[in-house]
C-alpha positions in Angstrom: 121.6 -89.7 -60.0 120.2 -92.5 -57.3 119.7 -91.8 -54.0 120.0 -93.8 -50.6 119.1 -93.4 -47.6 121.7 -94.8 -44.4 118.7 -95.1 -41.3 120.4 -95.4 -37.8 118.1 -98.3 -35.4 118.6 -97.4 -32.0 117.3 -94.3 -31.2 116.0 -93.6 -34.7 114.1 -96.2 -36.4 112.7 -97.5 -32.5 112.4 -95.0 -29.3 114.9 -96.8 -27.2 118.4 -98.2 -27.2 118.2 -102.1 -27.9 120.8 -103.3 -25.9 119.7 -101.2 -22.8 115.9 -102.6 -23.3 117.7 -106.4 -23.6 119.9 -105.6 -20.2 116.6 -105.1 -18.6 115.4 -108.0 -19.4 117.4 -110.2 -19.0 118.8 -108.7 -15.7 115.2 -108.5 -14.6 116.0 -110.6 -11.2 119.6 -109.4 -10.8 120.1 -108.3 -7.6 122.6 -105.5 -8.7 120.2 -104.8 -11.8 119.9 -101.1 -11.0 123.5 -100.4 -11.2 124.3 -102.6 -14.4 121.5 -100.8 -15.9 123.6 -97.6 -15.4 126.4 -98.7 -16.6 124.9 -99.9 -19.8 123.4 -96.6 -20.4 126.1 -94.9 -19.2 128.7 -97.0 -21.6 125.8 -96.1 -24.5 125.5 -92.5 -24.0 129.3 -92.2 -23.9 129.6 -93.5 -27.5 126.7 -91.6 -28.8 127.8 -88.8 -27.7 132.0 -89.5 -29.2 133.2 -89.7 -25.4 134.4 -93.2 -25.5 135.4 -95.4 -28.6 132.1 -97.6 -30.1 134.3 -101.2 -30.0 135.0 -100.3 -26.1 131.2 -99.3 -25.2 129.9 -102.2 -27.3 132.5 -104.9 -25.7 131.4 -103.6 -22.5 127.8 -103.7 -22.6 127.4 -107.0 -24.2 129.7 -108.3 -21.1 127.5 -106.7 -19.2 124.3 -108.3 -20.7 123.7 -112.1 -19.4 121.2 -112.4 -22.2 119.7 -115.4 -24.0 118.3 -116.5 -27.5 114.7 -116.4 -25.4 115.5 -113.0 -24.1 115.9 -111.9 -27.3 112.5 -113.2 -28.4 110.8 -111.1 -25.7 113.0 -108.1 -26.6 111.7 -108.6 -30.3 108.2 -108.9 -29.3 108.8 -105.4 -27.3 110.5 -102.9 -29.7 108.3 -104.0 -32.4 105.6 -101.5 -30.1 108.4 -99.1 -29.8 108.8 -98.0 -33.4 109.2 -94.0 -33.5 106.0 -93.0 -34.5 106.7 -91.0 -37.0 108.3 -94.0 -38.8 105.8 -96.2 -38.3 103.2 -94.1 -40.4 105.2 -93.9 -43.3 105.2 -97.1 -44.7 104.6 -96.0 -47.9 108.0 -94.7 -48.2 109.8 -98.0 -47.0 107.5 -99.3 -49.5 108.5 -97.2 -52.7 112.0 -96.8 -51.7 112.6 -100.3 -50.6 116.0 -100.6 -52.8 117.3 -97.6 -51.6 116.7 -97.6 -48.2 119.7 -99.2 -45.9 119.6 -100.3 -42.0 122.6 -99.5 -40.6 123.6 -100.5 -37.3 126.1 -100.9 -34.3 123.4 -102.6 -33.2 122.4 -106.5 -34.1 120.7 -107.9 -36.5 119.3 -110.6 -34.1 116.7 -108.0 -33.0 116.7 -105.6 -36.1 115.8 -107.7 -39.0 112.6 -109.3 -37.5 111.4 -105.1 -36.5 112.5 -103.7 -39.9 111.4 -106.2 -42.2 107.7 -105.4 -41.4 108.4 -102.1 -42.9 109.1 -103.5 -46.3 112.9 -103.0 -45.6 115.0 -105.9 -47.7 117.0 -108.1 -45.3 119.6 -107.8 -47.6 119.5 -103.9 -46.8 120.4 -104.3 -43.2 123.8 -104.5 -41.8 124.5 -104.7 -38.5 126.5 -106.7 -36.0 125.9 -110.4 -34.9 125.7 -112.1 -32.0 127.6 -115.6 -31.3 125.7 -118.1 -28.8 126.9 -121.4 -26.9 125.2 -124.6 -27.1 122.5 -123.6 -24.3 121.7 -120.2 -26.6 123.6 -117.7 -24.1 125.0 -114.6 -25.9 129.0 -114.9 -25.1 129.9 -112.3 -27.9 129.8 -111.0 -31.0 131.7 -110.8 -34.2 134.4 -108.7 -34.2 135.7 -108.8 -37.9 132.1 -106.9 -38.9 133.5 -102.9 -39.4 130.4 -102.2 -37.5 131.8 -103.6 -34.1 134.6 -101.4 -34.8 135.0 -97.8 -33.9 133.9 -95.9 -37.7 132.6 -98.7 -38.5 129.7 -96.8 -40.6 132.1 -95.2 -42.8 134.1 -98.7 -43.0 131.2 -100.2 -44.3 130.2 -97.2 -46.7 133.5 -97.4 -48.2 133.0 -101.5 -49.0 129.7 -100.9 -50.3 130.7 -97.6 -52.9 127.0 -96.8 -53.6 126.9 -95.0 -56.6 125.0 -91.8 -56.1 123.5 -89.6 -53.2 123.4 -90.7 -50.1 121.1 -89.3 -47.2 122.6 -90.2 -43.1 119.7 -90.5 -40.7 120.6 -90.9 -36.6 120.7 -89.5 -33.3 124.1 -90.6 -32.7 128.0 -89.6 -33.1 128.5 -92.7 -35.0 126.0 -91.2 -37.9 127.7 -88.0 -38.1 130.8 -89.9 -38.2 129.9 -90.5 -42.0 129.3 -86.8 -42.6 132.6 -86.0 -41.2 134.2 -88.6 -44.0 132.7 -86.6 -46.9 130.9 -89.9 -47.8 127.1 -88.6 -47.4 125.9 -85.5 -48.6 123.8 -84.7 -45.9 123.8 -85.9 -42.4 120.3 -85.2 -41.0 120.3 -85.0 -36.8 117.2 -87.4 -35.6 115.9 -85.6 -32.3 112.5 -87.4 -32.1 113.4 -89.4 -29.3 116.9 -87.8 -27.2 119.1 -84.8 -28.7 122.3 -85.2 -28.5 123.8 -81.3 -28.5 126.9 -82.4 -29.5 125.6 -84.3 -32.6 123.2 -82.1 -33.6 124.9 -79.1 -33.4 127.4 -80.1 -36.1 124.1 -81.8 -38.6 123.3 -80.4 -42.0 119.7 -80.4 -40.1 117.9 -81.5 -37.2 115.0 -83.4 -37.8 112.7 -83.5 -34.9 110.7 -86.5 -36.9 110.9 -88.1 -40.3 108.3 -86.5 -41.5 110.6 -83.4 -41.6 113.0 -85.3 -43.1 110.6 -86.4 -46.0 109.1 -82.9 -46.5 112.4 -81.1 -46.8 113.4 -83.5 -49.6 110.1 -83.7 -51.0 109.5 -87.2 -50.2 106.3 -89.0 -50.3 104.9 -89.0 -46.7 102.1 -90.0 -44.4 101.0 -86.0 -43.5 101.7 -83.1 -45.9 103.0 -81.1 -43.3 105.2 -82.0 -40.5 103.9 -81.2 -37.5 106.7 -79.7 -35.9 106.1 -77.1 -38.0 102.8 -76.7 -36.6 102.6 -74.3 -33.5 100.5 -75.3 -30.5 99.5 -72.4 -28.3 98.4 -72.8 -24.9 97.0 -70.6 -22.6 95.3 -70.7 -19.0 95.5 -73.9 -16.5 95.9 -76.7 -19.3 96.9 -80.0 -17.6 100.7 -81.2 -18.1 99.6 -84.6 -19.6 97.3 -83.0 -22.3 100.1 -81.0 -23.1 102.5 -84.3 -23.5 100.3 -86.0 -25.6 100.3 -83.0 -28.2 104.3 -82.8 -27.9 104.8 -86.6 -28.4 102.8 -86.4 -31.2 105.5 -83.4 -32.6 103.5 -80.7 -32.1 105.6 -77.5 -31.0 104.2 -76.5 -27.9 104.1 -72.7 -27.0 103.0 -71.5 -23.3 101.3 -68.2 -22.5 99.4 -66.2 -20.0 97.3 -64.9 -22.1 95.6 -65.0 -25.7 98.3 -62.5 -27.4 97.2 -61.9 -31.0 101.1 -62.4 -32.2 101.4 -65.8 -30.9 97.7 -66.8 -32.0 98.4 -65.3 -35.5 101.0 -68.2 -35.5 99.7 -71.1 -34.1 97.8 -73.7 -36.1 96.5 -75.4 -33.0 94.9 -73.5 -29.4 94.3 -75.1 -26.4 92.7 -72.9 -24.1 90.2 -73.3 -20.2 87.1 -72.0 -20.4 88.6 -68.3 -19.2 90.8 -67.6 -21.6 88.9 -67.8 -24.7 90.1 -66.1 -28.0 87.5 -62.7 -29.0 85.7 -63.4 -32.1 87.7 -60.6 -33.6 91.3 -62.3 -32.5 90.0 -65.7 -34.9 88.8 -63.6 -37.2 92.7 -62.5 -37.6 94.2 -66.1 -36.9 94.8 -67.2 -40.5 96.7 -70.3 -39.7 94.4 -71.2 -36.9 92.4 -74.8 -37.7 91.2 -76.2 -34.3 90.7 -74.9 -30.9 90.6 -77.8 -28.0 88.7 -76.0 -24.9 88.7 -77.4 -21.8 85.7 -76.1 -20.5 82.8 -74.9 -22.2 82.8 -73.0 -25.6 81.2 -69.5 -25.6 78.4 -68.6 -28.4 80.2 -65.9 -29.7 83.4 -67.6 -30.0 81.6 -70.4 -31.9 80.0 -68.6 -34.5 83.2 -66.5 -35.4 85.2 -69.6 -35.6 82.9 -71.4 -37.6 83.0 -68.4 -40.2 86.6 -68.8 -40.7 86.8 -72.9 -41.5 87.8 -73.0 -37.2 86.9 -76.0 -35.7 86.4 -76.2 -31.9 86.5 -79.4 -29.6 85.2 -78.2 -26.1 84.3 -80.3 -22.7 81.5 -78.4 -20.8 81.5 -81.7 -17.8 85.5 -81.3 -18.0 86.6 -83.6 -15.8 90.2 -83.0 -14.2 91.2 -86.5 -14.7 90.4 -86.7 -17.8 93.0 -85.4 -20.0 92.8 -87.3 -22.9 89.6 -86.3 -24.7 90.7 -82.8 -26.0 93.8 -84.2 -27.3 92.5 -87.2 -29.4 89.9 -84.9 -30.8 92.1 -82.2 -31.8 94.7 -85.1 -33.0 91.9 -87.1 -35.0 90.6 -83.8 -36.7 94.3 -82.9 -37.8 95.1 -86.6 -38.6 92.1 -87.8 -40.7 89.8 -84.8 -40.5 87.5 -86.3 -38.2 84.6 -83.9 -36.6 82.9 -86.0 -34.3 81.8 -84.4 -31.0 82.9 -80.8 -32.2 80.8 -78.1 -30.9 80.4 -76.1 -34.3 81.0 -78.1 -37.5 78.8 -80.9 -38.7 79.7 -84.6 -37.5 81.8 -86.4 -40.0 84.0 -89.9 -39.4 85.7 -91.0 -42.9 87.4 -94.0 -42.6 91.2 -93.4 -43.6 92.3 -94.7 -47.4 95.3 -96.1 -48.1 97.2 -94.5 -51.1 95.2 -91.6 -51.6 95.9 -88.0 -51.3 93.0 -86.6 -48.6 91.4 -83.4 -49.6 89.4 -80.8 -46.8 87.2 -78.2 -47.9 85.3 -76.2 -45.9 83.1 -73.6 -47.6 79.6 -71.0 -47.5 76.6 -73.4 -47.1 75.4 -72.8 -50.4 74.0 -74.5 -53.8 76.3 -76.0 -55.8 79.7 -76.0 -53.9 80.2 -79.8 -54.5 79.2 -79.6 -58.9 82.1 -76.9 -59.2 85.0 -79.3 -56.6 84.0 -82.1 -58.7 83.9 -80.2 -61.6 87.7 -79.4 -60.9 88.2 -83.2 -60.7 86.6 -84.3 -63.9 88.7 -81.6 -66.0 91.8 -82.9 -64.9 90.7 -86.4 -65.0 91.6 -87.2 -61.6 90.1 -90.1 -60.2 87.6 -90.2 -57.0 88.2 -93.1 -54.6 85.9 -91.5 -51.7 83.8 -88.7 -50.9 81.9 -87.1 -47.8 79.5 -84.1 -47.4 78.4 -82.8 -44.4 76.5 -79.0 -43.8 75.0 -77.3 -41.0 73.3 -73.8 -41.7 76.4 -72.2 -41.7 79.3 -74.1 -43.5 79.7 -77.1 -45.8 82.6 -79.9 -45.1 83.9 -81.8 -47.6 86.4 -84.7 -47.6 87.7 -86.0 -50.9 90.3 -89.1 -51.2 91.7 -88.6 -54.5 94.5 -91.1 -56.3 97.6 -89.4 -55.9 99.7 -88.2 -58.9 98.3 -85.1 -60.0 99.3 -81.2 -61.0 99.5 -79.2 -58.1 97.2 -76.4 -60.1 94.2 -78.7 -59.1 94.6 -77.5 -55.4 94.8 -73.6 -56.6 91.6 -74.0 -58.1 90.0 -75.9 -55.5 91.4 -73.0 -53.1 89.6 -70.8 -55.8 86.1 -71.5 -55.5 84.0 -69.0 -55.1 82.7 -69.0 -51.2 85.4 -71.2 -50.1 86.4 -70.6 -46.5 89.6 -73.1 -45.7 91.2 -75.8 -47.9 93.6 -78.1 -46.9 95.6 -81.2 -48.1 95.9 -83.7 -45.0 98.0 -86.0 -46.2 
């Protein structure tokens, strides 16, 4: 059975509503611009939440634009920088599923096509409206015969396409949910990375805070092995809002507590704390899911030793500058995304380059002789090609990153975990 993926554009593939952004460009010098912006945003939200027909909303918004071809060029440059984070890192999915991915949008091809074709999406698989222009290049309307300009347009389009197989819909708006309501798609995923419309989310088969989550649920190839929205980031103490916002933007599930409580630490994959709220060595020993600690201040020697013994990396900031809230989040994200340990206070230093079309495996073990040989023996017995391998050590641990060709039995991972003296093992991507 074939599978098809119907993906919305505005507030899904991109972080923004394109017509709203076009208005901000075209009305930049208009004396009543703020009032018109508000009208357009209200019309967008009313149709996306099902309170106004899409036809009425679209017609009213296009009339308010006062836009031309030059404004569209500026919009395209802007939208290319606003592709949703979890979509932009999963180009491998789009490359591998070029025939099955369809962009279906009530937006316009003039700005959608230049953005999504950079992600291996075929022009013939882009379904959207088209503008009408006068001789001077001003937008004067749109093709009203296009089903996507009409109420229930996505349903009408899918009836025309008659796709043979299971269809999955991903979007943030009411027009996306209508596909599910019509019975034409197998499942509808409410995409909430950029905006959550409760009237849509409560009717969805699944709420997916990121595209990674969608790929994970459907066992599809993805840039990261485990969606960040499933990783809890425990925040304890006086941690600046900006540092937390960076982690939230990356997709992590933020939890704020006044103290380091055992039950919350045991569920966390990441811990942010200030110098006065560091966990005890006993708490760290029982935190089986914890991978990294970011300390806004200086790490204690006892914590560093306990974390190292349990394969937990620590990034601290002894000269913490309250105005520099990027340092710890950037280090933590570089470790979680790439396995980089640079500036860690307890792990040996490693900054491996990212390798495309490969799986990255992290193996943390006690620093005893012969572990690397045992790791490579597993790969040799399973005929797995090593693309790149990096080993660094300190007196306590060995830290190995191995990039291997994709396509192998999951038993390989179990064998690597079972090697004697292994402390922690992780499939990064």
